[in-house]
ChimeraX commands (.cxc) that place a marker at each C-alpha (Angstrom):
marker #1 position 67.60,22.91,54.83 radius 0.5
marker #1 position 68.01,22.50,58.61 radius 0.5
marker #1 position 65.02,22.47,60.94 radius 0.5
marker #1 position 65.88,24.51,64.04 radius 0.5
marker #1 position 62.40,24.27,65.53 radius 0.5
marker #1 position 62.52,23.65,69.24 radius 0.5
marker #1 position 66.19,24.64,69.60 radius 0.5
marker #1 position 67.03,27.43,72.04 radius 0.5
marker #1 position 68.06,30.71,70.39 radius 0.5
marker #1 position 71.74,31.46,70.11 radius 0.5
marker #1 position 73.05,33.85,72.77 radius 0.5
marker #1 position 73.20,37.48,71.54 radius 0.5
marker #1 position 76.91,37.50,72.41 radius 0.5
marker #1 position 77.61,34.35,70.36 radius 0.5
marker #1 position 79.66,31.39,71.57 radius 0.5
marker #1 position 80.30,31.27,75.32 radius 0.5
marker #1 position 83.84,30.24,76.34 radius 0.5
marker #1 position 83.70,29.06,79.96 radius 0.5
marker #1 position 86.99,28.98,81.94 radius 0.5
marker #1 position 87.52,27.24,85.27 radius 0.5
marker #1 position 90.31,27.08,87.82 radius 0.5
marker #1 position 89.52,25.80,91.31 radius 0.5
marker #1 position 86.42,27.70,92.44 radius 0.5
marker #1 position 86.94,30.47,89.85 radius 0.5
marker #1 position 84.76,30.71,86.74 radius 0.5
marker #1 position 84.98,33.22,83.89 radius 0.5
marker #1 position 83.11,33.51,80.60 radius 0.5
marker #1 position 84.50,35.15,77.45 radius 0.5
marker #1 position 82.20,35.71,74.48 radius 0.5
marker #1 position 82.51,35.49,70.71 radius 0.5
marker #1 position 80.89,38.84,69.89 radius 0.5
marker #1 position 83.44,41.53,70.62 radius 0.5
marker #1 position 85.80,39.12,72.41 radius 0.5
marker #1 position 84.67,40.54,75.72 radius 0.5
marker #1 position 84.47,39.23,79.26 radius 0.5
marker #1 position 80.88,38.45,80.24 radius 0.5
marker #1 position 81.33,37.11,83.77 radius 0.5
marker #1 position 83.87,36.32,86.47 radius 0.5
marker #1 position 83.10,34.78,89.84 radius 0.5
marker #1 position 84.79,33.00,92.72 radius 0.5
marker #1 position 82.49,30.36,94.21 radius 0.5
marker #1 position 79.11,32.03,94.62 radius 0.5
marker #1 position 80.67,35.51,94.76 radius 0.5
marker #1 position 80.43,37.72,91.67 radius 0.5
marker #1 position 83.58,39.68,90.93 radius 0.5
marker #1 position 82.28,41.30,87.74 radius 0.5
marker #1 position 78.86,42.90,87.26 radius 0.5
marker #1 position 78.57,41.58,83.73 radius 0.5
marker #1 position 75.58,40.46,81.74 radius 0.5
marker #1 position 73.65,37.22,81.27 radius 0.5
marker #1 position 73.97,34.87,78.31 radius 0.5
marker #1 position 70.49,35.79,77.01 radius 0.5
marker #1 position 71.17,39.53,76.71 radius 0.5
marker #1 position 73.61,41.72,74.78 radius 0.5
marker #1 position 76.37,43.69,76.44 radius 0.5
marker #1 position 75.22,47.17,77.49 radius 0.5
marker #1 position 77.21,50.15,78.71 radius 0.5
marker #1 position 80.39,48.60,77.34 radius 0.5
marker #1 position 80.32,45.77,79.92 radius 0.5
marker #1 position 83.48,43.71,79.60 radius 0.5
marker #1 position 84.09,44.90,76.06 radius 0.5
marker #1 position 87.43,45.17,74.26 radius 0.5
marker #1 position 88.12,48.69,73.01 radius 0.5
marker #1 position 90.44,48.77,69.97 radius 0.5
marker #1 position 91.99,50.46,68.06 radius 0.5
marker #1 position 91.05,53.28,70.45 radius 0.5
marker #1 position 89.39,53.35,73.86 radius 0.5
marker #1 position 87.07,56.10,75.02 radius 0.5
marker #1 position 86.26,58.95,72.60 radius 0.5
marker #1 position 87.37,60.75,69.47 radius 0.5
marker #1 position 85.78,64.18,69.27 radius 0.5
marker #1 position 83.62,64.47,66.13 radius 0.5
marker #1 position 85.05,61.13,64.95 radius 0.5
marker #1 position 87.82,63.00,63.15 radius 0.5
marker #1 position 91.60,62.80,63.41 radius 0.5
marker #1 position 94.72,63.44,61.36 radius 0.5
marker #1 position 97.43,60.83,60.77 radius 0.5
marker #1 position 100.52,61.24,58.58 radius 0.5
marker #1 position 99.06,64.39,57.09 radius 0.5
marker #1 position 95.74,62.76,56.12 radius 0.5
marker #1 position 92.35,63.56,57.65 radius 0.5
marker #1 position 90.22,60.53,58.62 radius 0.5
marker #1 position 86.60,60.27,59.76 radius 0.5
marker #1 position 85.27,57.26,61.70 radius 0.5
marker #1 position 81.55,56.67,62.41 radius 0.5
marker #1 position 79.86,58.72,65.13 radius 0.5
marker #1 position 78.37,56.18,67.56 radius 0.5
marker #1 position 77.83,58.50,70.52 radius 0.5
marker #1 position 75.41,60.81,68.69 radius 0.5
marker #1 position 74.23,62.82,71.71 radius 0.5
marker #1 position 77.84,64.03,72.18 radius 0.5
marker #1 position 78.87,63.72,68.53 radius 0.5
marker #1 position 81.82,61.46,69.33 radius 0.5
marker #1 position 83.20,58.17,68.07 radius 0.5
marker #1 position 83.56,55.87,71.07 radius 0.5
marker #1 position 85.34,52.63,71.97 radius 0.5
marker #1 position 86.84,51.50,68.70 radius 0.5
marker #1 position 85.79,49.17,65.90 radius 0.5
marker #1 position 85.58,45.60,67.21 radius 0.5
marker #1 position 82.74,45.58,69.75 radius 0.5
marker #1 position 80.27,44.13,67.25 radius 0.5
marker #1 position 82.72,41.82,65.46 radius 0.5
marker #1 position 82.75,38.03,66.03 radius 0.5
marker #1 position 86.12,36.91,67.42 radius 0.5
marker #1 position 87.48,33.54,66.33 radius 0.5
marker #1 position 88.60,30.86,68.77 radius 0.5
marker #1 position 92.40,30.53,68.39 radius 0.5
marker #1 position 93.29,28.30,71.34 radius 0.5
marker #1 position 91.78,27.03,74.54 radius 0.5
marker #1 position 92.26,24.95,77.66 radius 0.5
marker #1 position 90.07,24.49,80.71 radius 0.5
marker #1 position 91.53,27.59,82.40 radius 0.5
marker #1 position 92.50,29.65,79.35 radius 0.5
marker #1 position 91.10,30.90,76.04 radius 0.5
marker #1 position 92.58,32.93,73.22 radius 0.5
marker #1 position 90.37,34.78,70.73 radius 0.5
marker #1 position 91.29,36.77,67.63 radius 0.5
marker #1 position 89.82,39.32,65.23 radius 0.5
marker #1 position 91.00,41.42,62.32 radius 0.5
marker #1 position 90.44,45.10,61.66 radius 0.5
marker #1 position 90.39,45.40,57.88 radius 0.5
marker #1 position 91.24,48.64,56.08 radius 0.5
marker #1 position 88.09,50.75,55.91 radius 0.5
marker #1 position 86.95,54.36,55.58 radius 0.5
marker #1 position 88.27,56.27,58.57 radius 0.5
marker #1 position 90.80,53.59,59.53 radius 0.5
marker #1 position 92.71,52.53,56.38 radius 0.5
marker #1 position 94.98,50.10,58.26 radius 0.5
marker #1 position 94.93,46.36,58.97 radius 0.5
marker #1 position 95.45,44.96,62.44 radius 0.5
marker #1 position 95.38,41.39,63.72 radius 0.5
marker #1 position 94.24,41.52,67.35 radius 0.5
marker #1 position 94.22,38.68,69.87 radius 0.5
marker #1 position 93.10,38.53,73.50 radius 0.5
marker #1 position 93.90,35.82,76.02 radius 0.5
marker #1 position 92.04,35.27,79.29 radius 0.5
marker #1 position 93.64,32.98,81.83 radius 0.5
marker #1 position 92.60,31.92,85.33 radius 0.5
marker #1 position 95.25,30.98,87.84 radius 0.5
marker #1 position 96.06,31.06,91.57 radius 0.5
marker #1 position 96.36,34.89,91.47 radius 0.5
marker #1 position 93.03,35.38,89.70 radius 0.5
marker #1 position 92.36,36.49,86.12 radius 0.5
marker #1 position 95.12,37.63,83.75 radius 0.5
marker #1 position 94.41,39.30,80.39 radius 0.5
marker #1 position 96.91,39.69,77.57 radius 0.5
marker #1 position 96.09,41.64,74.40 radius 0.5
marker #1 position 98.29,41.78,71.31 radius 0.5
marker #1 position 97.97,43.73,68.10 radius 0.5
marker #1 position 100.04,43.28,64.94 radius 0.5
marker #1 position 100.11,45.82,62.12 radius 0.5
marker #1 position 99.67,44.02,58.80 radius 0.5
marker #1 position 99.55,47.23,56.78 radius 0.5
marker #1 position 102.47,48.70,54.83 radius 0.5
marker #1 position 102.36,51.94,56.82 radius 0.5
marker #1 position 102.38,53.03,60.46 radius 0.5
marker #1 position 99.00,52.64,62.15 radius 0.5
marker #1 position 97.60,54.57,65.14 radius 0.5
marker #1 position 96.68,52.19,67.94 radius 0.5
marker #1 position 95.26,52.19,71.43 radius 0.5
marker #1 position 93.68,49.56,73.67 radius 0.5
marker #1 position 91.24,49.60,76.57 radius 0.5
marker #1 position 88.77,47.29,78.24 radius 0.5
marker #1 position 85.60,47.93,80.21 radius 0.5
marker #1 position 85.03,45.60,83.23 radius 0.5
marker #1 position 82.55,46.54,85.97 radius 0.5
marker #1 position 83.69,45.49,89.45 radius 0.5
marker #1 position 81.43,44.59,92.34 radius 0.5
marker #1 position 82.17,43.72,95.96 radius 0.5
marker #1 position 78.57,42.71,96.66 radius 0.5
marker #1 position 77.22,46.07,97.89 radius 0.5
marker #1 position 73.86,47.27,96.56 radius 0.5
marker #1 position 75.46,50.51,95.39 radius 0.5
marker #1 position 79.03,51.63,94.85 radius 0.5
marker #1 position 78.44,54.43,97.37 radius 0.5
marker #1 position 79.27,52.01,100.20 radius 0.5
marker #1 position 82.46,50.70,98.64 radius 0.5
marker #1 position 85.97,51.88,99.49 radius 0.5
marker #1 position 88.17,52.88,96.55 radius 0.5
marker #1 position 91.89,53.32,95.94 radius 0.5
marker #1 position 93.08,54.81,92.63 radius 0.5
marker #1 position 96.90,55.02,92.42 radius 0.5
marker #1 position 97.07,58.12,90.23 radius 0.5
marker #1 position 98.38,61.62,90.87 radius 0.5
marker #1 position 96.80,63.33,87.83 radius 0.5
marker #1 position 93.21,63.45,86.58 radius 0.5
marker #1 position 91.89,64.74,83.26 radius 0.5
marker #1 position 89.25,67.45,83.43 radius 0.5
marker #1 position 86.71,67.03,80.63 radius 0.5
marker #1 position 84.05,69.13,78.93 radius 0.5
marker #1 position 80.36,68.25,78.62 radius 0.5
marker #1 position 81.21,65.85,75.75 radius 0.5
marker #1 position 83.64,63.80,77.82 radius 0.5
marker #1 position 86.67,65.26,76.02 radius 0.5
marker #1 position 89.70,66.26,78.15 radius 0.5
marker #1 position 90.45,69.95,78.26 radius 0.5
marker #1 position 93.31,69.90,80.78 radius 0.5
marker #1 position 95.17,67.66,83.17 radius 0.5
marker #1 position 95.41,68.54,86.86 radius 0.5
marker #1 position 96.98,67.14,90.03 radius 0.5
marker #1 position 94.51,65.19,92.19 radius 0.5
marker #1 position 96.02,66.74,95.30 radius 0.5
marker #1 position 93.36,68.72,97.16 radius 0.5
marker #1 position 90.50,67.62,94.89 radius 0.5
marker #1 position 87.61,65.19,95.30 radius 0.5
marker #1 position 89.27,63.07,92.56 radius 0.5
marker #1 position 92.06,62.07,94.94 radius 0.5
marker #1 position 91.67,58.39,95.84 radius 0.5
marker #1 position 95.32,57.67,96.52 radius 0.5
marker #1 position 94.31,56.76,100.07 radius 0.5
marker #1 position 91.31,54.49,100.70 radius 0.5
marker #1 position 87.98,56.29,101.06 radius 0.5
marker #1 position 84.31,55.65,100.45 radius 0.5
marker #1 position 82.95,56.63,97.07 radius 0.5
marker #1 position 79.80,58.02,98.70 radius 0.5
marker #1 position 77.53,60.03,96.42 radius 0.5
marker #1 position 80.42,61.20,94.19 radius 0.5
marker #1 position 79.81,60.74,90.47 radius 0.5
marker #1 position 82.88,59.56,88.62 radius 0.5
marker #1 position 83.44,59.30,84.89 radius 0.5
marker #1 position 87.04,60.29,85.26 radius 0.5
marker #1 position 90.28,59.52,83.43 radius 0.5
marker #1 position 93.51,59.30,85.42 radius 0.5
marker #1 position 97.20,59.14,84.55 radius 0.5
marker #1 position 100.61,59.50,86.22 radius 0.5
marker #1 position 99.96,56.11,87.75 radius 0.5
marker #1 position 101.83,55.07,90.88 radius 0.5
marker #1 position 103.43,51.66,90.43 radius 0.5
marker #1 position 104.93,49.09,92.73 radius 0.5
marker #1 position 108.32,47.42,92.43 radius 0.5
marker #1 position 106.77,44.89,90.04 radius 0.5
marker #1 position 105.77,47.68,87.65 radius 0.5
marker #1 position 102.07,47.29,88.31 radius 0.5
marker #1 position 99.56,49.99,89.27 radius 0.5
marker #1 position 96.74,48.54,91.39 radius 0.5
marker #1 position 93.20,49.91,91.72 radius 0.5
marker #1 position 91.47,48.52,94.80 radius 0.5
marker #1 position 87.73,48.29,95.44 radius 0.5
marker #1 position 86.77,46.98,98.88 radius 0.5
marker #1 position 83.62,46.25,100.81 radius 0.5
marker #1 position 82.93,48.70,103.66 radius 0.5
marker #1 position 83.73,46.01,106.26 radius 0.5
marker #1 position 87.16,45.51,104.68 radius 0.5
marker #1 position 86.74,41.75,104.63 radius 0.5
marker #1 position 86.69,41.34,100.83 radius 0.5
marker #1 position 87.78,43.26,97.80 radius 0.5
marker #1 position 89.17,43.31,94.30 radius 0.5
marker #1 position 92.57,44.45,93.01 radius 0.5
marker #1 position 92.65,45.37,89.33 radius 0.5
marker #1 position 96.26,45.66,88.16 radius 0.5
marker #1 position 97.71,47.38,85.10 radius 0.5
marker #1 position 101.14,46.43,83.76 radius 0.5
marker #1 position 103.50,48.99,82.29 radius 0.5
marker #1 position 102.23,50.44,79.02 radius 0.5
marker #1 position 98.72,50.85,80.40 radius 0.5
marker #1 position 99.33,54.41,81.53 radius 0.5
marker #1 position 95.74,55.66,81.75 radius 0.5
marker #1 position 92.57,54.43,83.38 radius 0.5
marker #1 position 88.95,55.51,83.46 radius 0.5
marker #1 position 86.78,55.14,86.59 radius 0.5
marker #1 position 83.02,55.24,86.09 radius 0.5
marker #1 position 80.30,54.93,88.73 radius 0.5
marker #1 position 77.68,54.01,86.14 radius 0.5
marker #1 position 75.36,56.95,86.68 radius 0.5
marker #1 position 74.27,56.95,83.04 radius 0.5
marker #1 position 73.80,53.20,82.62 radius 0.5
marker #1 position 71.09,52.33,80.09 radius 0.5
marker #1 position 68.95,50.53,82.66 radius 0.5
marker #1 position 68.10,52.53,85.80 radius 0.5
marker #1 position 68.46,49.46,88.03 radius 0.5
marker #1 position 72.12,49.17,86.98 radius 0.5
marker #1 position 73.10,52.72,87.79 radius 0.5
marker #1 position 75.74,52.97,90.55 radius 0.5
marker #1 position 75.46,49.20,91.08 radius 0.5
marker #1 position 79.11,48.57,90.23 radius 0.5
marker #1 position 82.28,50.42,89.31 radius 0.5
marker #1 position 83.82,50.35,85.84 radius 0.5
marker #1 position 87.60,50.45,86.02 radius 0.5
marker #1 position 88.96,50.67,82.50 radius 0.5
marker #1 position 92.68,50.10,81.80 radius 0.5
marker #1 position 93.80,52.14,78.78 radius 0.5
marker #1 position 97.00,52.64,76.84 radius 0.5
marker #1 position 96.06,56.18,75.82 radius 0.5
marker #1 position 93.98,59.13,76.94 radius 0.5
marker #1 position 90.44,59.95,75.81 radius 0.5
marker #1 position 90.54,61.76,72.44 radius 0.5
marker #1 position 94.09,60.50,71.97 radius 0.5
marker #1 position 93.73,60.15,68.20 radius 0.5
marker #1 position 93.49,63.94,68.09 radius 0.5
marker #1 position 95.99,64.83,70.80 radius 0.5
marker #1 position 98.45,61.97,70.44 radius 0.5
marker #1 position 98.48,61.36,74.21 radius 0.5
marker #1 position 99.56,57.74,74.55 radius 0.5
marker #1 position 98.82,56.72,70.95 radius 0.5
marker #1 position 101.09,53.94,69.70 radius 0.5
marker #1 position 102.48,54.42,66.17 radius 0.5
marker #1 position 102.58,50.76,65.24 radius 0.5
marker #1 position 105.07,50.18,62.41 radius 0.5
marker #1 position 104.48,47.71,59.56 radius 0.5
marker #1 position 104.89,44.25,61.04 radius 0.5
marker #1 position 105.09,45.79,64.51 radius 0.5
marker #1 position 103.44,44.18,67.52 radius 0.5
marker #1 position 102.05,45.70,70.71 radius 0.5
marker #1 position 101.19,43.88,73.93 radius 0.5
marker #1 position 99.17,45.00,76.94 radius 0.5
marker #1 position 98.53,43.10,80.17 radius 0.5
marker #1 position 96.07,43.64,83.01 radius 0.5
marker #1 position 94.25,41.45,85.48 radius 0.5
marker #1 position 92.00,41.02,88.50 radius 0.5
marker #1 position 92.87,39.52,91.87 radius 0.5
marker #1 position 89.87,39.01,94.19 radius 0.5
marker #1 position 90.58,38.78,97.94 radius 0.5
marker link #1:1,2 radius 0.2
marker link #1:2,3 radius 0.2
marker link #1:3,4 radius 0.2
marker link #1:4,5 radius 0.2
marker link #1:5,6 radius 0.2
marker link #1:6,7 radius 0.2
marker link #1:7,8 radius 0.2
marker link #1:8,9 radius 0.2
marker link #1:9,10 radius 0.2
marker link #1:10,11 radius 0.2
marker link #1:11,12 radius 0.2
marker link #1:12,13 radius 0.2
marker link #1:13,14 radius 0.2
marker link #1:14,15 radius 0.2
marker link #1:15,16 radius 0.2
marker link #1:16,17 radius 0.2
marker link #1:17,18 radius 0.2
marker link #1:18,19 radius 0.2
marker link #1:19,20 radius 0.2
marker link #1:20,21 radius 0.2
marker link #1:21,22 radius 0.2
marker link #1:22,23 radius 0.2
marker link #1:23,24 radius 0.2
marker link #1:24,25 radius 0.2
marker link #1:25,26 radius 0.2
marker link #1:26,27 radius 0.2
marker link #1:27,28 radius 0.2
marker link #1:28,29 radius 0.2
marker link #1:29,30 radius 0.2
marker link #1:30,31 radius 0.2
marker link #1:31,32 radius 0.2
marker link #1:32,33 radius 0.2
marker link #1:33,34 radius 0.2
marker link #1:34,35 radius 0.2
marker link #1:35,36 radius 0.2
marker link #1:36,37 radius 0.2
marker link #1:37,38 radius 0.2
marker link #1:38,39 radius 0.2
marker link #1:39,40 radius 0.2
marker link #1:40,41 radius 0.2
marker link #1:41,42 radius 0.2
marker link #1:42,43 radius 0.2
marker link #1:43,44 radius 0.2
marker link #1:44,45 radius 0.2
marker link #1:45,46 radius 0.2
marker link #1:46,47 radius 0.2
marker link #1:47,48 radius 0.2
marker link #1:48,49 radius 0.2
marker link #1:49,50 radius 0.2
marker link #1:50,51 radius 0.2
marker link #1:51,52 radius 0.2
marker link #1:52,53 radius 0.2
marker link #1:53,54 radius 0.2
marker link #1:54,55 radius 0.2
marker link #1:55,56 radius 0.2
marker link #1:56,57 radius 0.2
marker link #1:57,58 radius 0.2
marker link #1:58,59 radius 0.2
marker link #1:59,60 radius 0.2
marker link #1:60,61 radius 0.2
marker link #1:61,62 radius 0.2
marker link #1:62,63 radius 0.2
marker link #1:63,64 radius 0.2
marker link #1:64,65 radius 0.2
marker link #1:65,66 radius 0.2
marker link #1:66,67 radius 0.2
marker link #1:67,68 radius 0.2
marker link #1:68,69 radius 0.2
marker link #1:69,70 radius 0.2
marker link #1:70,71 radius 0.2
marker link #1:71,72 radius 0.2
marker link #1:72,73 radius 0.2
marker link #1:73,74 radius 0.2
marker link #1:74,75 radius 0.2
marker link #1:75,76 radius 0.2
marker link #1:76,77 radius 0.2
marker link #1:77,78 radius 0.2
marker link #1:78,79 radius 0.2
marker link #1:79,80 radius 0.2
marker link #1:80,81 radius 0.2
marker link #1:81,82 radius 0.2
marker link #1:82,83 radius 0.2
marker link #1:83,84 radius 0.2
marker link #1:84,85 radius 0.2
marker link #1:85,86 radius 0.2
marker link #1:86,87 radius 0.2
marker link #1:87,88 radius 0.2
marker link #1:88,89 radius 0.2
marker link #1:89,90 radius 0.2
marker link #1:90,91 radius 0.2
marker link #1:91,92 radius 0.2
marker link #1:92,93 radius 0.2
marker link #1:93,94 radius 0.2
marker link #1:94,95 radius 0.2
marker link #1:95,96 radius 0.2
marker link #1:96,97 radius 0.2
marker link #1:97,98 radius 0.2
marker link #1:98,99 radius 0.2
marker link #1:99,100 radius 0.2
marker link #1:100,101 radius 0.2
marker link #1:101,102 radius 0.2
marker link #1:102,103 radius 0.2
marker link #1:103,104 radius 0.2
marker link #1:104,105 radius 0.2
marker link #1:105,106 radius 0.2
marker link #1:106,107 radius 0.2
marker link #1:107,108 radius 0.2
marker link #1:108,109 radius 0.2
marker link #1:109,110 radius 0.2
marker link #1:110,111 radius 0.2
marker link #1:111,112 radius 0.2
marker link #1:112,113 radius 0.2
marker link #1:113,114 radius 0.2
marker link #1:114,115 radius 0.2
marker link #1:115,116 radius 0.2
marker link #1:116,117 radius 0.2
marker link #1:117,118 radius 0.2
marker link #1:118,119 radius 0.2
marker link #1:119,120 radius 0.2
marker link #1:120,121 radius 0.2
marker link #1:121,122 radius 0.2
marker link #1:122,123 radius 0.2
marker link #1:123,124 radius 0.2
marker link #1:124,125 radius 0.2
marker link #1:125,126 radius 0.2
marker link #1:126,127 radius 0.2
marker link #1:127,128 radius 0.2
marker link #1:128,129 radius 0.2
marker link #1:129,130 radius 0.2
marker link #1:130,131 radius 0.2
marker link #1:131,132 radius 0.2
marker link #1:132,133 radius 0.2
marker link #1:133,134 radius 0.2
marker link #1:134,135 radius 0.2
marker link #1:135,136 radius 0.2
marker link #1:136,137 radius 0.2
marker link #1:137,138 radius 0.2
marker link #1:138,139 radius 0.2
marker link #1:139,140 radius 0.2
marker link #1:140,141 radius 0.2
marker link #1:141,142 radius 0.2
marker link #1:142,143 radius 0.2
marker link #1:143,144 radius 0.2
marker link #1:144,145 radius 0.2
marker link #1:145,146 radius 0.2
marker link #1:146,147 radius 0.2
marker link #1:147,148 radius 0.2
marker link #1:148,149 radius 0.2
marker link #1:149,150 radius 0.2
marker link #1:150,151 radius 0.2
marker link #1:151,152 radius 0.2
marker link #1:152,153 radius 0.2
marker link #1:153,154 radius 0.2
marker link #1:154,155 radius 0.2
marker link #1:155,156 radius 0.2
marker link #1:156,157 radius 0.2
marker link #1:157,158 radius 0.2
marker link #1:158,159 radius 0.2
marker link #1:159,160 radius 0.2
marker link #1:160,161 radius 0.2
marker link #1:161,162 radius 0.2
marker link #1:162,163 radius 0.2
marker link #1:163,164 radius 0.2
marker link #1:164,165 radius 0.2
marker link #1:165,166 radius 0.2
marker link #1:166,167 radius 0.2
marker link #1:167,168 radius 0.2
marker link #1:168,169 radius 0.2
marker link #1:169,170 radius 0.2
marker link #1:170,171 radius 0.2
marker link #1:171,172 radius 0.2
marker link #1:172,173 radius 0.2
marker link #1:173,174 radius 0.2
marker link #1:174,175 radius 0.2
marker link #1:175,176 radius 0.2
marker link #1:176,177 radius 0.2
marker link #1:177,178 radius 0.2
marker link #1:178,179 radius 0.2
marker link #1:179,180 radius 0.2
marker link #1:180,181 radius 0.2
marker link #1:181,182 radius 0.2
marker link #1:182,183 radius 0.2
marker link #1:183,184 radius 0.2
marker link #1:184,185 radius 0.2
marker link #1:185,186 radius 0.2
marker link #1:186,187 radius 0.2
marker link #1:187,188 radius 0.2
marker link #1:188,189 radius 0.2
marker link #1:189,190 radius 0.2
marker link #1:190,191 radius 0.2
marker link #1:191,192 radius 0.2
marker link #1:192,193 radius 0.2
marker link #1:193,194 radius 0.2
marker link #1:194,195 radius 0.2
marker link #1:195,196 radius 0.2
marker link #1:196,197 radius 0.2
marker link #1:197,198 radius 0.2
marker link #1:198,199 radius 0.2
marker link #1:199,200 radius 0.2
marker link #1:200,201 radius 0.2
marker link #1:201,202 radius 0.2
marker link #1:202,203 radius 0.2
marker link #1:203,204 radius 0.2
marker link #1:204,205 radius 0.2
marker link #1:205,206 radius 0.2
marker link #1:206,207 radius 0.2
marker link #1:207,208 radius 0.2
marker link #1:208,209 radius 0.2
marker link #1:209,210 radius 0.2
marker link #1:210,211 radius 0.2
marker link #1:211,212 radius 0.2
marker link #1:212,213 radius 0.2
marker link #1:213,214 radius 0.2
marker link #1:214,215 radius 0.2
marker link #1:215,216 radius 0.2
marker link #1:216,217 radius 0.2
marker link #1:217,218 radius 0.2
marker link #1:218,219 radius 0.2
marker link #1:219,220 radius 0.2
marker link #1:220,221 radius 0.2
marker link #1:221,222 radius 0.2
marker link #1:222,223 radius 0.2
marker link #1:223,224 radius 0.2
marker link #1:224,225 radius 0.2
marker link #1:225,226 radius 0.2
marker link #1:226,227 radius 0.2
marker link #1:227,228 radius 0.2
marker link #1:228,229 radius 0.2
marker link #1:229,230 radius 0.2
marker link #1:230,231 radius 0.2
marker link #1:231,232 radius 0.2
marker link #1:232,233 radius 0.2
marker link #1:233,234 radius 0.2
marker link #1:234,235 radius 0.2
marker link #1:235,236 radius 0.2
marker link #1:236,237 radius 0.2
marker link #1:237,238 radius 0.2
marker link #1:238,239 radius 0.2
marker link #1:239,240 radius 0.2
marker link #1:240,241 radius 0.2
marker link #1:241,242 radius 0.2
marker link #1:242,243 radius 0.2
marker link #1:243,244 radius 0.2
marker link #1:244,245 radius 0.2
marker link #1:245,246 radius 0.2
marker link #1:246,247 radius 0.2
marker link #1:247,248 radius 0.2
marker link #1:248,249 radius 0.2
marker link #1:249,250 radius 0.2
marker link #1:250,251 radius 0.2
marker link #1:251,252 radius 0.2
marker link #1:252,253 radius 0.2
marker link #1:253,254 radius 0.2
marker link #1:254,255 radius 0.2
marker link #1:255,256 radius 0.2
marker link #1:256,257 radius 0.2
marker link #1:257,258 radius 0.2
marker link #1:258,259 radius 0.2
marker link #1:259,260 radius 0.2
marker link #1:260,261 radius 0.2
marker link #1:261,262 radius 0.2
marker link #1:262,263 radius 0.2
marker link #1:263,264 radius 0.2
marker link #1:264,265 radius 0.2
marker link #1:265,266 radius 0.2
marker link #1:266,267 radius 0.2
marker link #1:267,268 radius 0.2
marker link #1:268,269 radius 0.2
marker link #1:269,270 radius 0.2
marker link #1:270,271 radius 0.2
marker link #1:271,272 radius 0.2
marker link #1:272,273 radius 0.2
marker link #1:273,274 radius 0.2
marker link #1:274,275 radius 0.2
marker link #1:275,276 radius 0.2
marker link #1:276,277 radius 0.2
marker link #1:277,278 radius 0.2
marker link #1:278,279 radius 0.2
marker link #1:279,280 radius 0.2
marker link #1:280,281 radius 0.2
marker link #1:281,282 radius 0.2
marker link #1:282,283 radius 0.2
marker link #1:283,284 radius 0.2
marker link #1:284,285 radius 0.2
marker link #1:285,286 radius 0.2
marker link #1:286,287 radius 0.2
marker link #1:287,288 radius 0.2
marker link #1:288,289 radius 0.2
marker link #1:289,290 radius 0.2
marker link #1:290,291 radius 0.2
marker link #1:291,292 radius 0.2
marker link #1:292,293 radius 0.2
marker link #1:293,294 radius 0.2
marker link #1:294,295 radius 0.2
marker link #1:295,296 radius 0.2
marker link #1:296,297 radius 0.2
marker link #1:297,298 radius 0.2
marker link #1:298,299 radius 0.2
marker link #1:299,300 radius 0.2
marker link #1:300,301 radius 0.2
marker link #1:301,302 radius 0.2
marker link #1:302,303 radius 0.2
marker link #1:303,304 radius 0.2
marker link #1:304,305 radius 0.2
marker link #1:305,306 radius 0.2
marker link #1:306,307 radius 0.2
marker link #1:307,308 radius 0.2
marker link #1:308,309 radius 0.2
marker link #1:309,310 radius 0.2
marker link #1:310,311 radius 0.2
marker link #1:311,312 radius 0.2
view
């Protein structure tokens, strides 16, 4: 029997994987495989969480095999009806997948890079088996994230990916920050956060294609029809009001949706509107019901998604 008296308690998020490159530091965690922190020198890039507290409000978490919501936790696949647990009870939705409370194994690491993996076993509501891996890497251009999923089941599996970083440019509130969202369509939702229609951003207060202050606007908005550069990337930009510093969050092809959230409903009042969640997603909210962006991953099939952050 081991005597642990006097030893500090283990962090709620499990093992802490610290990455360094130059003056950049990032921390990935065992529980959920998420991203707890990212900074450049003494400047925080992510509004994450400390090592002695659990992740709240989805901070930095990996959202698989679906991001966002499934209305009533129910969907049909290959003619079968499935029911996953309701974990947003006030709206009666299933939200953000199945791996947020799962320990992820260390697969590989270097000083500037770490690769973590987890398995979704066949279970009620999701009778498929996926091997999922996430790699975080720091380099001259900032942080790059690569997520892969392999279907180990003998049948096609529905799959989607998202992640939930909160960006900060050092302002007390996001109201002061300047935002660019390169999307020409937004998804109008009902009171449960479920899309009811898609609409052009043109002429609406959801149009952030040109830089403008967030102000008092409350955003918990999904976007699509992303506008990409010659390199295939769509880039969301959050900048300080002075324009002297900012963050570019890029989405490679295949990440065709994103959610922007001003944090108005954060669990702790002091965190509300303190930072901006920009969530890259492969599929739309409620996609397991609508099919919008859902990947039908064949047996032995593999899916890859890439996104990253470039501070400036």
